[in-house]
DOMI-297300 format. One record per residue: residue number from 1; z, x, y of N, C-alpha, C, O in turn; chain; residue in three letters. Coordinates in Angstrom, 3 decimals, always signed. Atoms other than C-alpha are relative to their C-alpha. Example, Ala and Ser with C-alpha at 12.3 -4.5 7.8 and 13.67 -1.06 7.14 Angstrom:
+-----+----------+----------+----------+----------+----------+----------+----------+----------+----------+----------+----------+----------+-------+-----+
:   n :      n.z :      n.x :      n.y :     ca.z :     ca.x :     ca.y :      c.z :      c.x :      c.y :      o.z :      o.x :      o.y : chain : res :
+-----+----------+----------+----------+----------+----------+----------+----------+----------+----------+----------+----------+----------+-------+-----+
:   1 :   +0.000 :   +0.890 :   -1.190 :   +7.800 :  +12.300 :   -4.500 :   +0.000 :   +0.900 :   +1.200 :   +0.665 :   +1.936 :   +1.181 :     A : ala :
:   2 :   -0.060 :   -0.820 :   -1.190 :   +7.140 :  +13.670 :   -1.060 :   +0.730 :   -0.770 :   +1.090 :   +0.899 :   -0.261 :   +2.198 :     A : ser :
+-----+----------+----------+----------+----------+----------+----------+----------+----------+----------+----------+----------+----------+-------+-----+
This chain:
+-----+----------+----------+----------+----------+----------+----------+----------+----------+----------+----------+----------+----------+-------+-----+
:   n :      n.z :      n.x :      n.y :     ca.z :     ca.x :     ca.y :      c.z :      c.x :      c.y :      o.z :      o.x :      o.y : chain : res :
+-----+----------+----------+----------+----------+----------+----------+----------+----------+----------+----------+----------+----------+-------+-----+
:   1 :   -0.849 :   +0.429 :   -1.101 :  +98.460 : +146.602 : +103.772 :   -0.840 :   -0.397 :   +1.212 :   -0.590 :   -1.429 :   +1.835 :     A : unk :
:   2 :   +0.832 :   +0.277 :   -1.166 :  +95.801 : +146.744 : +106.477 :   -0.822 :   -1.267 :   -0.214 :   -1.022 :   -2.042 :   +0.721 :     A : unk :
:   3 :   +0.800 :   +1.177 :   +0.314 :  +93.705 : +144.088 : +104.729 :   +0.825 :   -1.274 :   +0.155 :   +0.334 :   -2.270 :   +0.685 :     A : unk :
:   4 :   -0.839 :   +1.186 :   -0.111 :  +96.617 : +141.654 : +104.538 :   +0.371 :   -0.274 :   +1.456 :   +0.489 :   -1.434 :   +1.852 :     A : unk :
:   5 :   -0.296 :   +0.169 :   -1.417 :  +97.468 : +142.248 : +108.203 :   -1.197 :   -0.635 :   +0.718 :   -1.019 :   -1.488 :   +1.588 :     A : unk :
:   6 :   +1.205 :   +0.576 :   -0.597 :  +93.872 : +141.445 : +109.159 :   -0.123 :   -1.479 :   -0.377 :   -0.523 :   -2.295 :   +0.453 :     A : unk :
:   7 :   +0.057 :   +1.399 :   +0.425 :  +94.030 : +138.220 : +107.129 :   +1.015 :   -0.848 :   +0.758 :   +0.716 :   -1.973 :   +1.158 :     A : unk :
:   8 :   -1.031 :   +0.727 :   -0.749 :  +97.266 : +137.183 : +108.831 :   -0.445 :   -0.199 :   +1.446 :   -0.292 :   -1.286 :   +2.002 :     A : unk :
:   9 :   +0.466 :   +0.094 :   -1.385 :  +95.809 : +137.930 : +112.265 :   -1.117 :   -1.031 :   +0.123 :   -1.145 :   -1.801 :   +1.083 :     A : unk :
:  10 :   +1.086 :   +0.977 :   -0.012 :  +92.701 : +135.901 : +111.450 :   +0.552 :   -1.416 :   -0.158 :   +0.097 :   -2.338 :   +0.520 :     A : unk :
:  11 :   -0.619 :   +1.313 :   +0.188 :  +94.827 : +132.998 : +110.234 :   +0.703 :   -0.492 :   +1.254 :   +0.615 :   -1.670 :   +1.600 :     A : unk :
:  12 :   -0.683 :   +0.366 :   -1.244 :  +96.914 : +133.044 : +113.415 :   -1.017 :   -0.385 :   +1.067 :   -0.812 :   -1.356 :   +1.796 :     A : unk :
:  13 :   +1.045 :   +0.296 :   -0.975 :  +93.773 : +133.106 : +115.554 :   -0.613 :   -1.374 :   -0.255 :   -0.810 :   -2.152 :   +0.679 :     A : unk :
:  14 :   +0.573 :   +1.304 :   +0.351 :  +92.291 : +130.135 : +113.706 :   +0.981 :   -1.122 :   +0.314 :   +0.581 :   -2.168 :   +0.826 :     A : unk :
:  15 :   -1.016 :   +1.018 :   -0.279 :  +95.558 : +128.200 : +114.000 :   +0.122 :   -0.254 :   +1.505 :   +0.255 :   -1.400 :   +1.934 :     A : unk :
:  16 :   -0.088 :   +0.172 :   -1.453 :  +95.724 : +128.839 : +117.753 :   -1.199 :   -0.755 :   +0.549 :   -1.051 :   -1.617 :   +1.415 :     A : unk :
:  17 :   +1.201 :   +0.708 :   -0.457 :  +92.148 : +127.695 : +118.263 :   +0.039 :   -1.472 :   -0.406 :   -0.369 :   -2.340 :   +0.366 :     A : unk :
:  18 :   -0.112 :   +1.387 :   +0.449 :  +92.780 : +124.557 : +116.223 :   +1.019 :   -0.759 :   +0.838 :   +0.809 :   -1.930 :   +1.153 :     A : unk :
:  19 :   -1.030 :   +0.639 :   -0.817 :  +95.921 : +123.804 : +118.241 :   -0.532 :   -0.310 :   +1.392 :   -0.221 :   -1.363 :   +1.949 :     A : unk :
:  20 :   +0.568 :   +0.250 :   -1.333 :  +94.039 : +124.129 : +121.526 :   -0.903 :   -1.220 :   -0.038 :   -0.853 :   -2.059 :   +0.862 :     A : unk :
:  21 :   +0.894 :   +1.143 :   +0.128 :  +91.441 : +121.664 : +120.355 :   +0.792 :   -1.284 :   -0.170 :   +0.418 :   -2.318 :   +0.383 :     A : unk :
:  22 :   -0.831 :   +1.182 :   +0.216 :  +94.146 : +119.246 : +119.216 :   +0.659 :   -0.437 :   +1.303 :   +0.695 :   -1.630 :   +1.607 :     A : unk :
:  23 :   -0.649 :   +0.321 :   -1.272 :  +95.970 : +119.430 : +122.554 :   -1.009 :   -0.614 :   +0.960 :   -0.691 :   -1.573 :   +1.664 :     A : unk :
:  24 :   +1.035 :   +0.551 :   -0.871 :  +92.729 : +118.801 : +124.419 :   -0.341 :   -1.431 :   -0.408 :   -0.502 :   -2.299 :   +0.450 :     A : unk :
:  25 :   +0.311 :   +1.340 :   +0.483 :  +91.969 : +115.783 : +122.239 :   +1.083 :   -1.002 :   +0.339 :   +0.785 :   -2.137 :   +0.710 :     A : unk :
:  26 :   -1.116 :   +0.882 :   -0.347 :  +95.419 : +114.304 : +122.802 :   -0.030 :   -0.305 :   +1.492 :   +0.191 :   -1.447 :   +1.895 :     A : unk :
:  27 :   +0.085 :   +0.210 :   -1.450 :  +95.035 : +114.783 : +126.553 :   -1.100 :   -0.968 :   +0.374 :   -0.920 :   -1.813 :   +1.251 :     A : unk :
:  28 :   +1.091 :   +0.932 :   -0.281 :  +91.699 : +113.005 : +126.542 :   +0.359 :   -1.411 :   -0.447 :   +0.000 :   -2.373 :   +0.233 :     A : unk :
:  29 :   -0.436 :   +1.320 :   +0.464 :  +93.190 : +110.122 : +124.511 :   +0.957 :   -0.638 :   +0.996 :   +0.845 :   -1.828 :   +1.291 :     A : unk :
:  30 :   -0.964 :   +0.518 :   -0.973 :  +96.045 : +109.746 : +126.996 :   -0.725 :   -0.418 :   +1.281 :   -0.435 :   -1.477 :   +1.837 :     A : unk :
:  31 :   +0.746 :   +0.334 :   -1.212 :  +93.643 : +109.810 : +129.955 :   -0.809 :   -1.273 :   -0.176 :   -0.858 :   -2.114 :   +0.721 :     A : unk :
:  32 :   +0.784 :   +1.200 :   +0.278 :  +91.423 : +107.198 : +128.354 :   +0.888 :   -1.238 :   -0.025 :   +0.527 :   -2.275 :   +0.531 :     A : unk :
:  33 :   -0.935 :   +1.121 :   +0.042 :  +94.395 : +104.944 : +127.652 :   +0.503 :   -0.362 :   +1.385 :   +0.637 :   -1.543 :   +1.709 :     A : unk :
:  34 :   -0.484 :   +0.253 :   -1.361 :  +95.661 : +105.333 : +131.218 :   -1.073 :   -0.699 :   +0.826 :   -0.761 :   -1.599 :   +1.606 :     A : unk :
:  35 :   +1.076 :   +0.672 :   -0.736 :  +92.259 : +104.362 : +132.620 :   -0.153 :   -1.448 :   -0.448 :   -0.402 :   -2.332 :   +0.372 :     A : unk :
:  36 :   +0.102 :   +1.359 :   +0.518 :  +92.152 : +101.312 : +130.361 :   +1.101 :   -0.883 :   +0.563 :   +0.836 :   -1.988 :   +1.036 :     A : unk :
:  37 :   -1.127 :   +0.776 :   -0.526 :  +95.605 : +100.134 : +131.402 :   -0.144 :   -0.179 :   +1.509 :   +0.163 :   -1.248 :   +2.037 :     A : unk :
:  38 :   +0.241 :   +0.106 :   -1.453 :  +94.761 : +100.872 : +135.052 :   -1.006 :   -1.102 :   +0.318 :   -0.861 :   -1.815 :   +1.311 :     A : unk :
:  39 :   +0.974 :   +1.071 :   -0.185 :  +91.769 :  +98.565 : +134.713 :   +0.622 :   -1.379 :   -0.178 :   +0.234 :   -2.330 :   +0.500 :     A : unk :
:  40 :   -0.674 :   +1.273 :   +0.258 :  +94.025 :  +95.805 : +133.370 :   +0.830 :   -0.436 :   +1.198 :   +0.926 :   -1.630 :   +1.484 :     A : unk :
:  41 :   -0.900 :   +0.342 :   -1.107 :  +96.353 :  +95.976 : +136.375 :   -0.696 :   +0.094 :   +1.353 :   -0.031 :   +0.081 :   +2.389 :     A : unk :
:  42 :   +0.742 :   +0.036 :   -1.252 :  +93.601 :  +96.127 : +138.988 :   -0.326 :   +1.353 :   +0.598 :   -0.789 :   +1.431 :   +1.736 :     A : unk :
:  43 :   +0.371 :   -1.337 :   -0.493 :  +93.134 :  +99.868 : +139.344 :   -1.472 :   +0.238 :   -0.172 :   -2.193 :   -0.605 :   -0.708 :     A : unk :
:  44 :   +1.422 :   -0.324 :   +0.114 :  +89.791 : +101.579 : +139.514 :   -0.320 :   +0.512 :   -1.345 :   -1.474 :   +0.837 :   -1.623 :     A : unk :
+-----+----------+----------+----------+----------+----------+----------+----------+----------+----------+----------+----------+----------+-------+-----+
C-alpha cells in the first residue's frame, strides 16, 4: 500500500512539473507572437 502511494505521489509531482513547463512555453509563444504583430503595426 505504501509503495503504491509513493508511486502515485511521484506521478502527480511529475505531472505538475510538466504542466508548469507547458504553461511557461505557451506564455512565451504568446509573447513572441504579440511582439511580432506589434512590429507589423508600428510598435516597438
